[in-house]
PDB file of N, CA, C and O in Angstrom:
ATOM      1  N   VAL A   1      79.083 239.935  69.716  1.00  0.00           N
ATOM      2  CA  VAL A   1      77.804 239.454  70.193  1.00  0.00           C
ATOM      3  C   VAL A   1      76.731 240.419  69.708  1.00  0.00           C
ATOM      4  O   VAL A   1      76.816 241.625  69.943  1.00  0.00           O
ATOM      5  N   ILE A   2      75.742 239.894  69.046  1.00  0.00           N
ATOM      6  CA  ILE A   2      74.664 240.707  68.498  1.00  0.00           C
ATOM      7  C   ILE A   2      73.421 240.546  69.368  1.00  0.00           C
ATOM      8  O   ILE A   2      72.910 239.435  69.502  1.00  0.00           O
ATOM      9  N   PRO A   3      72.923 241.634  69.963  1.00  0.00           N
ATOM     10  CA  PRO A   3      71.705 241.509  70.763  1.00  0.00           C
ATOM     11  C   PRO A   3      70.534 241.073  69.890  1.00  0.00           C
ATOM     12  O   PRO A   3      70.383 241.545  68.763  1.00  0.00           O
ATOM     13  N   ARG A   4      69.715 240.182  70.406  1.00  0.00           N
ATOM     14  CA  ARG A   4      68.563 239.696  69.661  1.00  0.00           C
ATOM     15  C   ARG A   4      67.439 239.435  70.656  1.00  0.00           C
ATOM     16  O   ARG A   4      67.566 238.569  71.522  1.00  0.00           O
ATOM     17  N   HIS A   5      66.366 240.160  70.542  1.00  0.00           N
ATOM     18  CA  HIS A   5      65.213 240.006  71.431  1.00  0.00           C
ATOM     19  C   HIS A   5      65.616 240.131  72.894  1.00  0.00           C
ATOM     20  O   HIS A   5      65.131 239.381  73.742  1.00  0.00           O
ATOM     21  N   GLY A   6      66.503 241.078  73.191  1.00  0.00           N
ATOM     22  CA  GLY A   6      66.892 241.303  74.578  1.00  0.00           C
ATOM     23  C   GLY A   6      67.911 240.307  75.099  1.00  0.00           C
ATOM     24  O   GLY A   6      68.285 240.370  76.270  1.00  0.00           O
ATOM     25  N   ARG A   7      68.362 239.401  74.270  1.00  0.00           N
ATOM     26  CA  ARG A   7      69.364 238.410  74.684  1.00  0.00           C
ATOM     27  C   ARG A   7      70.580 238.525  73.784  1.00  0.00           C
ATOM     28  O   ARG A   7      70.510 239.113  72.705  1.00  0.00           O
ATOM     29  N   ASN A   8      71.684 237.967  74.227  1.00  0.00           N
ATOM     30  CA  ASN A   8      72.865 237.940  73.383  1.00  0.00           C
ATOM     31  C   ASN A   8      72.731 236.808  72.380  1.00  0.00           C
ATOM     32  O   ASN A   8      72.271 235.717  72.719  1.00  0.00           O
ATOM     33  N   TYR A   9      73.133 237.071  71.149  1.00  0.00           N
ATOM     34  CA  TYR A   9      73.098 236.040  70.115  1.00  0.00           C
ATOM     35  C   TYR A   9      74.201 235.028  70.383  1.00  0.00           C
ATOM     36  O   TYR A   9      75.343 235.399  70.651  1.00  0.00           O
ATOM     37  N   VAL A  10      73.859 233.769  70.310  1.00  0.00           N
ATOM     38  CA  VAL A  10      74.831 232.703  70.515  1.00  0.00           C
ATOM     39  C   VAL A  10      74.833 231.832  69.274  1.00  0.00           C
ATOM     40  O   VAL A  10      73.778 231.419  68.794  1.00  0.00           O
ATOM     41  N   SER A  11      76.005 231.556  68.763  1.00  0.00           N
ATOM     42  CA  SER A  11      76.138 230.698  67.591  1.00  0.00           C
ATOM     43  C   SER A  11      75.615 229.297  67.899  1.00  0.00           C
ATOM     44  O   SER A  11      75.811 228.804  69.010  1.00  0.00           O
ATOM     45  N   PRO A  12      74.959 228.651  66.945  1.00  0.00           N
ATOM     46  CA  PRO A  12      74.469 227.286  67.179  1.00  0.00           C
ATOM     47  C   PRO A  12      75.588 226.294  67.483  1.00  0.00           C
ATOM     48  O   PRO A  12      75.341 225.259  68.101  1.00  0.00           O
ATOM     49  N   SER A  13      76.811 226.595  67.060  1.00  0.00           N
ATOM     50  CA  SER A  13      77.923 225.681  67.332  1.00  0.00           C
ATOM     51  C   SER A  13      78.539 225.909  68.713  1.00  0.00           C
ATOM     52  O   SER A  13      79.399 225.138  69.140  1.00  0.00           O
ATOM     53  N   ASP A  14      78.105 226.961  69.416  1.00  0.00           N
ATOM     54  CA  ASP A  14      78.611 227.234  70.764  1.00  0.00           C
ATOM     55  C   ASP A  14      77.772 226.462  71.779  1.00  0.00           C
ATOM     56  O   ASP A  14      76.607 226.788  72.003  1.00  0.00           O
ATOM     57  N   LEU A  15      78.361 225.449  72.385  1.00  0.00           N
ATOM     58  CA  LEU A  15      77.641 224.607  73.340  1.00  0.00           C
ATOM     59  C   LEU A  15      77.820 225.076  74.782  1.00  0.00           C
ATOM     60  O   LEU A  15      77.360 224.410  75.710  1.00  0.00           O
ATOM     61  N   THR A  16      78.483 226.216  74.978  1.00  0.00           N
ATOM     62  CA  THR A  16      78.713 226.727  76.326  1.00  0.00           C
ATOM     63  C   THR A  16      77.428 226.876  77.139  1.00  0.00           C
ATOM     64  O   THR A  16      77.416 226.497  78.310  1.00  0.00           O
ATOM     65  N   PRO A  17      76.334 227.418  76.563  1.00  0.00           N
ATOM     66  CA  PRO A  17      75.109 227.556  77.369  1.00  0.00           C
ATOM     67  C   PRO A  17      74.568 226.222  77.897  1.00  0.00           C
ATOM     68  O   PRO A  17      73.927 226.186  78.948  1.00  0.00           O
ATOM     69  N   LEU A  18      74.821 225.143  77.181  1.00  0.00           N
ATOM     70  CA  LEU A  18      74.349 223.833  77.643  1.00  0.00           C
ATOM     71  C   LEU A  18      75.123 223.335  78.857  1.00  0.00           C
ATOM     72  O   LEU A  18      74.629 222.497  79.611  1.00  0.00           O
ATOM     73  N   LEU A  19      76.337 223.849  79.046  1.00  0.00           N
ATOM     74  CA  LEU A  19      77.192 223.367  80.131  1.00  0.00           C
ATOM     75  C   LEU A  19      77.249 224.328  81.311  1.00  0.00           C
ATOM     76  O   LEU A  19      77.896 224.030  82.315  1.00  0.00           O
ATOM     77  N   GLU A  20      76.586 225.472  81.211  1.00  0.00           N
ATOM     78  CA  GLU A  20      76.628 226.470  82.280  1.00  0.00           C
ATOM     79  C   GLU A  20      75.625 226.145  83.382  1.00  0.00           C
ATOM     80  O   GLU A  20      74.732 226.941  83.672  1.00  0.00           O
ATOM     81  N   ASN A  21      75.773 225.004  83.979  1.00  0.00           N
ATOM     82  CA  ASN A  21      74.906 224.620  85.091  1.00  0.00           C
ATOM     83  C   ASN A  21      75.702 223.715  86.024  1.00  0.00           C
ATOM     84  O   ASN A  21      76.830 223.334  85.712  1.00  0.00           O
ATOM     85  N   ASP A  22      75.131 223.382  87.138  1.00  0.00           N
ATOM     86  CA  ASP A  22      75.813 222.513  88.098  1.00  0.00           C
ATOM     87  C   ASP A  22      75.296 221.082  88.027  1.00  0.00           C
ATOM     88  O   ASP A  22      75.554 220.276  88.921  1.00  0.00           O
ATOM     89  N   ASP A  23      74.566 220.773  86.962  1.00  0.00           N
ATOM     90  CA  ASP A  23      73.981 219.441  86.817  1.00  0.00           C
ATOM     91  C   ASP A  23      74.949 218.492  86.120  1.00  0.00           C
ATOM     92  O   ASP A  23      75.916 218.916  85.487  1.00  0.00           O
ATOM     93  N   ASP A  24      74.667 217.201  86.253  1.00  0.00           N
ATOM     94  CA  ASP A  24      75.376 216.196  85.468  1.00  0.00           C
ATOM     95  C   ASP A  24      74.704 216.151  84.102  1.00  0.00           C
ATOM     96  O   ASP A  24      73.519 215.833  83.997  1.00  0.00           O
ATOM     97  N   ASN A  25      75.454 216.469  83.065  1.00  0.00           N
ATOM     98  CA  ASN A  25      74.913 216.508  81.706  1.00  0.00           C
ATOM     99  C   ASN A  25      75.319 215.250  80.957  1.00  0.00           C
ATOM    100  O   ASN A  25      76.454 214.788  81.081  1.00  0.00           O
ATOM    101  N   LEU A  26      74.405 214.700  80.187  1.00  0.00           N
ATOM    102  CA  LEU A  26      74.665 213.508  79.392  1.00  0.00           C
ATOM    103  C   LEU A  26      74.323 213.817  77.943  1.00  0.00           C
ATOM    104  O   LEU A  26      73.193 214.187  77.623  1.00  0.00           O
ATOM    105  N   PHE A  27      75.319 213.661  77.068  1.00  0.00           N
ATOM    106  CA  PHE A  27      75.116 213.860  75.640  1.00  0.00           C
ATOM    107  C   PHE A  27      75.180 212.501  74.964  1.00  0.00           C
ATOM    108  O   PHE A  27      76.185 211.799  75.073  1.00  0.00           O
ATOM    109  N   VAL A  28      74.124 212.128  74.272  1.00  0.00           N
ATOM    110  CA  VAL A  28      74.077 210.871  73.529  1.00  0.00           C
ATOM    111  C   VAL A  28      74.203 211.239  72.057  1.00  0.00           C
ATOM    112  O   VAL A  28      73.324 211.888  71.489  1.00  0.00           O
ATOM    113  N   ILE A  29      75.302 210.817  71.449  1.00  0.00           N
ATOM    114  CA  ILE A  29      75.568 211.153  70.052  1.00  0.00           C
ATOM    115  C   ILE A  29      75.480 209.867  69.242  1.00  0.00           C
ATOM    116  O   ILE A  29      76.291 208.958  69.422  1.00  0.00           O
ATOM    117  N   LEU A  30      74.507 209.792  68.359  1.00  0.00           N
ATOM    118  CA  LEU A  30      74.246 208.571  67.610  1.00  0.00           C
ATOM    119  C   LEU A  30      74.842 208.585  66.208  1.00  0.00           C
ATOM    120  O   LEU A  30      74.658 207.627  65.457  1.00  0.00           O
ATOM    121  N   SER A  31      75.531 209.620  65.849  1.00  0.00           N
ATOM    122  CA  SER A  31      76.053 209.758  64.496  1.00  0.00           C
ATOM    123  C   SER A  31      77.182 208.773  64.204  1.00  0.00           C
ATOM    124  O   SER A  31      78.000 208.463  65.070  1.00  0.00           O
ATOM    125  N   ASP A  32      77.205 208.288  62.961  1.00  0.00           N
ATOM    126  CA  ASP A  32      78.313 207.468  62.475  1.00  0.00           C
ATOM    127  C   ASP A  32      79.206 208.258  61.524  1.00  0.00           C
ATOM    128  O   ASP A  32      80.192 207.728  61.013  1.00  0.00           O
ATOM    129  N   SER A  33      78.867 209.513  61.289  1.00  0.00           N
ATOM    130  CA  SER A  33      79.644 210.354  60.391  1.00  0.00           C
ATOM    131  C   SER A  33      80.866 210.890  61.134  1.00  0.00           C
ATOM    132  O   SER A  33      80.739 211.592  62.137  1.00  0.00           O
ATOM    133  N   GLU A  34      82.039 210.552  60.629  1.00  0.00           N
ATOM    134  CA  GLU A  34      83.275 210.986  61.282  1.00  0.00           C
ATOM    135  C   GLU A  34      83.359 212.506  61.363  1.00  0.00           C
ATOM    136  O   GLU A  34      83.805 213.050  62.373  1.00  0.00           O
ATOM    137  N   VAL A  35      82.937 213.188  60.313  1.00  0.00           N
ATOM    138  CA  VAL A  35      82.989 214.650  60.280  1.00  0.00           C
ATOM    139  C   VAL A  35      82.065 215.243  61.349  1.00  0.00           C
ATOM    140  O   VAL A  35      82.459 216.154  62.077  1.00  0.00           O
ATOM    141  N   GLU A  36      80.845 214.726  61.440  1.00  0.00           N
ATOM    142  CA  GLU A  36      79.892 215.239  62.427  1.00  0.00           C
ATOM    143  C   GLU A  36      80.346 214.949  63.857  1.00  0.00           C
ATOM    144  O   GLU A  36      80.245 215.810  64.730  1.00  0.00           O
ATOM    145  N   VAL A  37      80.840 213.749  64.092  1.00  0.00           N
ATOM    146  CA  VAL A  37      81.314 213.384  65.430  1.00  0.00           C
ATOM    147  C   VAL A  37      82.466 214.294  65.839  1.00  0.00           C
ATOM    148  O   VAL A  37      82.498 214.795  66.963  1.00  0.00           O
ATOM    149  N   ASP A  38      83.404 214.506  64.933  1.00  0.00           N
ATOM    150  CA  ASP A  38      84.545 215.374  65.222  1.00  0.00           C
ATOM    151  C   ASP A  38      84.076 216.797  65.520  1.00  0.00           C
ATOM    152  O   ASP A  38      84.582 217.437  66.442  1.00  0.00           O
ATOM    153  N   ARG A  39      83.119 217.290  64.750  1.00  0.00           N
ATOM    154  CA  ARG A  39      82.601 218.652  64.941  1.00  0.00           C
ATOM    155  C   ARG A  39      81.928 218.799  66.307  1.00  0.00           C
ATOM    156  O   ARG A  39      82.142 219.791  67.004  1.00  0.00           O
ATOM    157  N   ILE A  40      81.115 217.814  66.687  1.00  0.00           N
ATOM    158  CA  ILE A  40      80.402 217.881  67.967  1.00  0.00           C
ATOM    159  C   ILE A  40      81.377 217.774  69.136  1.00  0.00           C
ATOM    160  O   ILE A  40      81.278 218.535  70.099  1.00  0.00           O
ATOM    161  N   LEU A  41      82.320 216.830  69.056  1.00  0.00           N
ATOM    162  CA  LEU A  41      83.288 216.666  70.144  1.00  0.00           C
ATOM    163  C   LEU A  41      84.170 217.902  70.289  1.00  0.00           C
ATOM    164  O   LEU A  41      84.505 218.303  71.404  1.00  0.00           O
ATOM    165  N   ALA A  42      84.546 218.506  69.159  1.00  0.00           N
ATOM    166  CA  ALA A  42      85.357 219.727  69.210  1.00  0.00           C
ATOM    167  C   ALA A  42      84.571 220.873  69.848  1.00  0.00           C
ATOM    168  O   ALA A  42      85.135 221.658  70.610  1.00  0.00           O
ATOM    169  N   ALA A  43      83.283 220.977  69.546  1.00  0.00           N
ATOM    170  CA  ALA A  43      82.451 222.034  70.136  1.00  0.00           C
ATOM    171  C   ALA A  43      82.315 221.840  71.646  1.00  0.00           C
ATOM    172  O   ALA A  43      82.355 222.812  72.400  1.00  0.00           O
ATOM    173  N   LEU A  44      82.156 220.595  72.090  1.00  0.00           N
ATOM    174  CA  LEU A  44      82.083 220.322  73.532  1.00  0.00           C
ATOM    175  C   LEU A  44      83.399 220.651  74.224  1.00  0.00           C
ATOM    176  O   LEU A  44      83.406 221.255  75.296  1.00  0.00           O
ATOM    177  N   ALA A  45      84.512 220.255  73.613  1.00  0.00           N
ATOM    178  CA  ALA A  45      85.826 220.544  74.194  1.00  0.00           C
ATOM    179  C   ALA A  45      86.060 222.051  74.271  1.00  0.00           C
ATOM    180  O   ALA A  45      86.613 222.545  75.253  1.00  0.00           O
ATOM    181  N   SER A  46      85.643 222.775  73.241  1.00  0.00           N
ATOM    182  CA  SER A  46      85.801 224.232  73.228  1.00  0.00           C
ATOM    183  C   SER A  46      84.964 224.886  74.327  1.00  0.00           C
ATOM    184  O   SER A  46      85.436 225.797  75.008  1.00  0.00           O
ATOM    185  N   ALA A  47      83.735 224.429  74.498  1.00  0.00           N
ATOM    186  CA  ALA A  47      82.870 224.975  75.551  1.00  0.00           C
ATOM    187  C   ALA A  47      83.452 224.691  76.928  1.00  0.00           C
ATOM    188  O   ALA A  47      83.413 225.546  77.812  1.00  0.00           O
ATOM    189  N   ASP A  48      83.989 223.497  77.108  1.00  0.00           N
ATOM    190  CA  ASP A  48      84.615 223.114  78.381  1.00  0.00           C
ATOM    191  C   ASP A  48      85.795 224.033  78.685  1.00  0.00           C
ATOM    192  O   ASP A  48      85.906 224.561  79.792  1.00  0.00           O
ATOM    193  N   ARG A  49      86.678 224.223  77.698  1.00  0.00           N
ATOM    194  CA  ARG A  49      87.841 225.103  77.878  1.00  0.00           C
ATOM    195  C   ARG A  49      87.416 226.541  78.132  1.00  0.00           C
ATOM    196  O   ARG A  49      88.008 227.228  78.964  1.00  0.00           O
ATOM    197  N   SER A  50      86.400 226.995  77.426  1.00  0.00           N
ATOM    198  CA  SER A  50      85.924 228.370  77.575  1.00  0.00           C
ATOM    199  C   SER A  50      85.435 228.635  78.996  1.00  0.00           C
ATOM    200  O   SER A  50      85.748 229.672  79.582  1.00  0.00           O
ATOM    201  N   LEU A  51      84.678 227.709  79.538  1.00  0.00           N
ATOM    202  CA  LEU A  51      84.155 227.896  80.898  1.00  0.00           C
ATOM    203  C   LEU A  51      85.262 227.851  81.945  1.00  0.00           C
ATOM    204  O   LEU A  51      85.290 228.685  82.849  1.00  0.00           O
ATOM    205  N   THR A  52      86.165 226.897  81.834  1.00  0.00           N
ATOM    206  CA  THR A  52      87.227 226.788  82.836  1.00  0.00           C
ATOM    207  C   THR A  52      88.221 227.943  82.711  1.00  0.00           C
ATOM    208  O   THR A  52      88.797 228.368  83.712  1.00  0.00           O
ATOM    209  N   ALA A  53      88.428 228.455  81.495  1.00  0.00           N
ATOM    210  CA  ALA A  53      89.332 229.592  81.307  1.00  0.00           C
ATOM    211  C   ALA A  53      88.779 230.858  81.956  1.00  0.00           C
ATOM    212  O   ALA A  53      89.543 231.742  82.343  1.00  0.00           O
ATOM    213  N   ARG A  54      87.466 230.950  82.077  1.00  0.00           N
ATOM    214  CA  ARG A  54      86.838 232.111  82.720  1.00  0.00           C
ATOM    215  C   ARG A  54      86.725 231.937  84.226  1.00  0.00           C
ATOM    216  O   ARG A  54      86.072 232.732  84.901  1.00  0.00           O
ATOM    217  N   GLY A  55      87.364 230.894  84.754  1.00  0.00           N
ATOM    218  CA  GLY A  55      87.373 230.695  86.197  1.00  0.00           C
ATOM    219  C   GLY A  55      86.120 230.043  86.746  1.00  0.00           C
ATOM    220  O   GLY A  55      85.916 230.019  87.960  1.00  0.00           O
ATOM    221  N   ARG A  56      85.293 229.525  85.886  1.00  0.00           N
ATOM    222  CA  ARG A  56      84.076 228.848  86.339  1.00  0.00           C
ATOM    223  C   ARG A  56      84.391 227.411  86.721  1.00  0.00           C
ATOM    224  O   ARG A  56      85.427 226.864  86.343  1.00  0.00           O
ATOM    225  N   THR A  57      83.495 226.817  87.465  1.00  0.00           N
ATOM    226  CA  THR A  57      83.642 225.411  87.827  1.00  0.00           C
ATOM    227  C   THR A  57      83.596 224.575  86.556  1.00  0.00           C
ATOM    228  O   THR A  57      82.790 224.825  85.660  1.00  0.00           O
ATOM    229  N   ALA A  58      84.466 223.588  86.491  1.00  0.00           N
ATOM    230  CA  ALA A  58      84.499 222.725  85.306  1.00  0.00           C
ATOM    231  C   ALA A  58      83.142 222.059  85.115  1.00  0.00           C
ATOM    232  O   ALA A  58      82.577 221.516  86.065  1.00  0.00           O
ATOM    233  N   PRO A  59      82.617 222.097  83.894  1.00  0.00           N
ATOM    234  CA  PRO A  59      81.310 221.492  83.654  1.00  0.00           C
ATOM    235  C   PRO A  59      81.346 219.979  83.853  1.00  0.00           C
ATOM    236  O   PRO A  59      82.357 219.325  83.598  1.00  0.00           O
ATOM    237  N   ARG A  60      80.224 219.446  84.313  1.00  0.00           N
ATOM    238  CA  ARG A  60      80.120 218.006  84.528  1.00  0.00           C
ATOM    239  C   ARG A  60      79.294 217.424  83.392  1.00  0.00           C
ATOM    240  O   ARG A  60      78.093 217.671  83.285  1.00  0.00           O
ATOM    241  N   PHE A  61      79.957 216.651  82.552  1.00  0.00           N
ATOM    242  CA  PHE A  61      79.235 216.033  81.442  1.00  0.00           C
ATOM    243  C   PHE A  61      79.929 214.746  81.017  1.00  0.00           C
ATOM    244  O   PHE A  61      81.120 214.544  81.253  1.00  0.00           O
ATOM    245  N   THR A  62      79.150 213.893  80.387  1.00  0.00           N
ATOM    246  CA  THR A  62      79.633 212.642  79.815  1.00  0.00           C
ATOM    247  C   THR A  62      79.023 212.530  78.425  1.00  0.00           C
ATOM    248  O   THR A  62      77.894 212.960  78.192  1.00  0.00           O
ATOM    249  N   VAL A  63      79.782 211.948  77.508  1.00  0.00           N
ATOM    250  CA  VAL A  63      79.302 211.734  76.146  1.00  0.00           C
ATOM    251  C   VAL A  63      79.192 210.233  75.912  1.00  0.00           C
ATOM    252  O   VAL A  63      80.158 209.497  76.111  1.00  0.00           O
ATOM    253  N   LEU A  64      78.017 209.780  75.491  1.00  0.00           N
ATOM    254  CA  LEU A  64      77.847 208.386  75.093  1.00  0.00           C
ATOM    255  C   LEU A  64      77.994 208.319  73.585  1.00  0.00           C
ATOM    256  O   LEU A  64      77.327 209.046  72.848  1.00  0.00           O
ATOM    257  N   GLY A  65      78.878 207.434  73.135  1.00  0.00           N
ATOM    258  CA  GLY A  65      79.118 207.335  71.704  1.00  0.00           C
ATOM    259  C   GLY A  65      79.303 205.910  71.244  1.00  0.00           C
ATOM    260  O   GLY A  65      79.211 204.967  72.030  1.00  0.00           O
ATOM    261  N   ASN A  66      79.562 205.767  69.973  1.00  0.00           N
ATOM    262  CA  ASN A  66      79.705 204.479  69.321  1.00  0.00           C
ATOM    263  C   ASN A  66      81.156 204.001  69.391  1.00  0.00           C
ATOM    264  O   ASN A  66      82.079 204.790  69.187  1.00  0.00           O
ATOM    265  N   ALA A  67      81.358 202.725  69.675  1.00  0.00           N
ATOM    266  CA  ALA A  67      82.715 202.167  69.757  1.00  0.00           C
ATOM    267  C   ALA A  67      83.466 202.300  68.433  1.00  0.00           C
ATOM    268  O   ALA A  67      84.696 202.269  68.424  1.00  0.00           O
ATOM    269  N   ARG A  68      82.754 202.447  67.324  1.00  0.00           N
ATOM    270  CA  ARG A  68      83.405 202.631  66.016  1.00  0.00           C
ATOM    271  C   ARG A  68      84.234 203.909  65.956  1.00  0.00           C
ATOM    272  O   ARG A  68      85.181 204.008  65.177  1.00  0.00           O
ATOM    273  N   TRP A  69      83.874 204.876  66.778  1.00  0.00           N
ATOM    274  CA  TRP A  69      84.614 206.135  66.759  1.00  0.00           C
ATOM    275  C   TRP A  69      86.094 205.911  67.030  1.00  0.00           C
ATOM    276  O   TRP A  69      86.934 206.680  66.563  1.00  0.00           O
ATOM    277  N   ASN A  70      86.412 204.883  67.768  1.00  0.00           N
ATOM    278  CA  ASN A  70      87.808 204.580  68.099  1.00  0.00           C
ATOM    279  C   ASN A  70      88.627 204.273  66.853  1.00  0.00           C
ATOM    280  O   ASN A  70      89.852 204.396  66.870  1.00  0.00           O
ATOM    281  N   ARG A  71      87.968 203.879  65.783  1.00  0.00           N
ATOM    282  CA  ARG A  71      88.669 203.542  64.537  1.00  0.00           C
ATOM    283  C   ARG A  71      88.769 204.727  63.583  1.00  0.00           C
ATOM    284  O   ARG A  71      89.432 204.626  62.551  1.00  0.00           O
ATOM    285  N   TYR A  72      88.132 205.834  63.901  1.00  0.00           N
ATOM    286  CA  TYR A  72      88.188 207.000  63.023  1.00  0.00           C
ATOM    287  C   TYR A  72      89.589 207.603  63.065  1.00  0.00           C
ATOM    288  O   TYR A  72      90.148 207.836  64.137  1.00  0.00           O
ATOM    289  N   ALA A  73      90.136 207.845  61.898  1.00  0.00           N
ATOM    290  CA  ALA A  73      91.516 208.327  61.800  1.00  0.00           C
ATOM    291  C   ALA A  73      91.665 209.800  62.185  1.00  0.00           C
ATOM    292  O   ALA A  73      92.712 210.199  62.695  1.00  0.00           O
ATOM    293  N   ASN A  74      90.646 210.603  61.950  1.00  0.00           N
ATOM    294  CA  ASN A  74      90.784 212.052  62.127  1.00  0.00           C
ATOM    295  C   ASN A  74      90.350 212.579  63.485  1.00  0.00           C
ATOM    296  O   ASN A  74      90.439 213.783  63.729  1.00  0.00           O
ATOM    297  N   ILE A  75      89.886 211.715  64.370  1.00  0.00           N
ATOM    298  CA  ILE A  75      89.468 212.185  65.690  1.00  0.00           C
ATOM    299  C   ILE A  75      90.649 212.099  66.647  1.00  0.00           C
ATOM    300  O   ILE A  75      91.251 211.039  66.822  1.00  0.00           O
ATOM    301  N   ASP A  76      90.962 213.218  67.255  1.00  0.00           N
ATOM    302  CA  ASP A  76      92.065 213.297  68.207  1.00  0.00           C
ATOM    303  C   ASP A  76      91.715 212.492  69.459  1.00  0.00           C
ATOM    304  O   ASP A  76      90.693 212.752  70.094  1.00  0.00           O
ATOM    305  N   ARG A  77      92.541 211.533  69.811  1.00  0.00           N
ATOM    306  CA  ARG A  77      92.272 210.652  70.960  1.00  0.00           C
ATOM    307  C   ARG A  77      92.203 211.427  72.279  1.00  0.00           C
ATOM    308  O   ARG A  77      91.468 211.036  73.185  1.00  0.00           O
ATOM    309  N   THR A  78      92.954 212.510  72.392  1.00  0.00           N
ATOM    310  CA  THR A  78      92.895 213.292  73.632  1.00  0.00           C
ATOM    311  C   THR A  78      91.525 213.940  73.806  1.00  0.00           C
ATOM    312  O   THR A  78      91.072 214.161  74.929  1.00  0.00           O
ATOM    313  N   MET A  79      90.863 214.244  72.678  1.00  0.00           N
ATOM    314  CA  MET A  79      89.529 214.832  72.764  1.00  0.00           C
ATOM    315  C   MET A  79      88.529 213.813  73.319  1.00  0.00           C
ATOM    316  O   MET A  79      87.578 214.190  74.002  1.00  0.00           O
ATOM    317  N   LEU A  80      88.738 212.532  73.030  1.00  0.00           N
ATOM    318  CA  LEU A  80      87.856 211.496  73.571  1.00  0.00           C
ATOM    319  C   LEU A  80      87.943 211.473  75.095  1.00  0.00           C
ATOM    320  O   LEU A  80      86.933 211.301  75.778  1.00  0.00           O
ATOM    321  N   PHE A  81      89.149 211.647  75.623  1.00  0.00           N
ATOM    322  CA  PHE A  81      89.320 211.679  77.082  1.00  0.00           C
ATOM    323  C   PHE A  81      88.802 212.989  77.669  1.00  0.00           C
ATOM    324  O   PHE A  81      88.122 212.992  78.695  1.00  0.00           O
ATOM    325  N   GLN A  82      89.128 214.098  77.011  1.00  0.00           N
ATOM    326  CA  GLN A  82      88.707 215.407  77.512  1.00  0.00           C
ATOM    327  C   GLN A  82      87.187 215.518  77.554  1.00  0.00           C
ATOM    328  O   GLN A  82      86.631 216.117  78.474  1.00  0.00           O
ATOM    329  N   ASP A  83      86.513 214.942  76.557  1.00  0.00           N
ATOM    330  CA  ASP A  83      85.051 215.004  76.501  1.00  0.00           C
ATOM    331  C   ASP A  83      84.379 213.871  77.273  1.00  0.00           C
ATOM    332  O   ASP A  83      83.160 213.707  77.222  1.00  0.00           O
ATOM    333  N   ARG A  84      85.187 213.096  77.984  1.00  0.00           N
ATOM    334  CA  ARG A  84      84.655 212.009  78.828  1.00  0.00           C
ATOM    335  C   ARG A  84      83.742 211.086  78.037  1.00  0.00           C
ATOM    336  O   ARG A  84      82.611 210.818  78.442  1.00  0.00           O
ATOM    337  N   VAL A  85      84.244 210.600  76.897  1.00  0.00           N
ATOM    338  CA  VAL A  85      83.457 209.737  76.020  1.00  0.00           C
ATOM    339  C   VAL A  85      83.412 208.325  76.591  1.00  0.00           C
ATOM    340  O   VAL A  85      84.436 207.753  76.965  1.00  0.00           O
ATOM    341  N   VAL A  86      82.209 207.782  76.647  1.00  0.00           N
ATOM    342  CA  VAL A  86      81.987 206.397  77.046  1.00  0.00           C
ATOM    343  C   VAL A  86      81.426 205.697  75.821  1.00  0.00           C
ATOM    344  O   VAL A  86      80.415 206.120  75.259  1.00  0.00           O
ATOM    345  N   PHE A  87      82.091 204.620  75.409  1.00  0.00           N
ATOM    346  CA  PHE A  87      81.643 203.899  74.222  1.00  0.00           C
ATOM    347  C   PHE A  87      80.601 202.858  74.575  1.00  0.00           C
ATOM    348  O   PHE A  87      80.731 202.129  75.558  1.00  0.00           O
ATOM    349  N   LEU A  88      79.569 202.803  73.757  1.00  0.00           N
ATOM    350  CA  LEU A  88      78.553 201.766  73.885  1.00  0.00           C
ATOM    351  C   LEU A  88      78.821 200.713  72.817  1.00  0.00           C
ATOM    352  O   LEU A  88      79.146 201.049  71.679  1.00  0.00           O
ATOM    353  N   SER A  89      78.688 199.464  73.174  1.00  0.00           N
ATOM    354  CA  SER A  89      78.841 198.404  72.180  1.00  0.00           C
ATOM    355  C   SER A  89      77.877 197.279  72.516  1.00  0.00           C
ATOM    356  O   SER A  89      77.385 197.167  73.639  1.00  0.00           O
ATOM    357  N   THR A  90      77.625 196.464  71.529  1.00  0.00           N
ATOM    358  CA  THR A  90      76.724 195.335  71.746  1.00  0.00           C
ATOM    359  C   THR A  90      77.496 194.189  72.376  1.00  0.00           C
ATOM    360  O   THR A  90      78.704 194.052  72.183  1.00  0.00           O
ATOM    361  N   TYR A  91      76.792 193.385  73.117  1.00  0.00           N
ATOM    362  CA  TYR A  91      77.399 192.225  73.765  1.00  0.00           C
ATOM    363  C   TYR A  91      76.637 190.996  73.300  1.00  0.00           C
ATOM    364  O   TYR A  91      75.414 190.930  73.421  1.00  0.00           O
ATOM    365  N   HIS A  92      77.359 190.035  72.772  1.00  0.00           N
ATOM    366  CA  HIS A  92      76.731 188.802  72.295  1.00  0.00           C
ATOM    367  C   HIS A  92      77.187 187.651  73.174  1.00  0.00           C
ATOM    368  O   HIS A  92      78.347 187.242  73.114  1.00  0.00           O
ATOM    369  N   ALA A  93      76.295 187.134  73.978  1.00  0.00           N
ATOM    370  CA  ALA A  93      76.625 185.987  74.836  1.00  0.00           C
ATOM    371  C   ALA A  93      76.586 184.718  73.995  1.00  0.00           C
ATOM    372  O   ALA A  93      75.740 184.564  73.113  1.00  0.00           O
ATOM    373  N   LYS A  94      77.504 183.823  74.279  1.00  0.00           N
ATOM    374  CA  LYS A  94      77.519 182.540  73.552  1.00  0.00           C
ATOM    375  C   LYS A  94      76.969 181.446  74.413  1.00  0.00           C
ATOM    376  O   LYS A  94      76.899 180.296  73.980  1.00  0.00           O
TER     377      LYS A  94
END
């Protein structure tokens, strides 16, 4: 950790500071890029594990994402559950 302006330096990929609260957090991810979605979900899962491993209360968050993510081959399905992903899809009434 590198001190910077009196604070600890935090990597931009570390989402732990966003989850260190007692609020209900909602992440809306609009990306269709499989690589970006995987990177963001992995960062959220890592932050979640990091906080609970330190004995903190499990963070409360939900991720809103695209139903297409379910078809991505490289995204681990357990990460979808761990990150509490809710898929949004369009509904066409007939």
